[in-house]
C-alpha positions in Angstrom: 0.0 6.1 -0.7 0.2 2.8 1.0 -2.4 0.9 2.9 -0.5 1.2 6.0 -0.1 5.1 5.7 -3.6 5.4 4.9 -5.1 3.4 7.7 -2.7 5.0 10.4 -3.8 8.3 9.1 -7.4 7.6 9.4 -7.1 5.8 12.9 -5.0 8.9 14.3 -7.9 11.2 13.6 -10.1 9.0 15.7 -9.7 9.9 19.4 -11.0 6.7 21.2 -8.6 4.2 19.3 -5.6 3.3 21.5 -2.3 2.3 20.2 -2.6 -1.5 20.3 -5.9 -1.2 18.4 -4.2 0.7 15.6 -1.4 -1.8 15.4 -4.0 -4.5 15.3 -6.1 -3.0 12.7 -3.3 -1.8 10.5 -1.8 -5.5 10.4 -5.5 -6.8 10.0 -6.2 -4.5 6.9 -3.0 -5.5 5.5 -3.9 -9.3 5.7 -7.4 -8.9 4.5 -6.1 -7.1 1.2 -3.3 -9.8 0.9 -4.8 -13.1 1.8 -6.5 -15.6 -0.6 -8.9 -18.1 0.8 -10.4 -18.2 4.0 -10.0 -15.7 6.6 -9.5 -17.7 10.0 -7.1 -17.2 12.8 -4.6 -19.8 12.0 -4.2 -18.1 8.4 -4.2 -14.8 9.9 -1.2 -16.1 12.4 0.5 -17.7 9.7 0.8 -14.6 7.6 0.6 -12.0 10.2 2.7 -10.4 12.8 0.4 -11.9 15.7 -0.5 -15.1 17.2 -3.9 -16.9 16.6 -4.7 -16.3 20.3 -4.0 -12.5 20.0 -6.4 -12.3 16.9 -9.0 -14.0 18.9 -8.7 -11.8 21.9 -8.5 -8.5 19.8 -11.8 -9.7 17.8 -13.7 -10.6 21.1 -13.0 -6.9 22.3 
């Protein structure tokens, strides 16, 4: 079972998690397991699917 499948299955069982939160968390989980070094918004935006502003905004929520 892949990380994406496992994470989406868990999040689908949670009623208060929306679609954009699910997409964000799946992308973030995938990045955390694959990145080496420091985790900051610029590295996340280089390797991930979103911009650094999107990561900042979603973390603040």
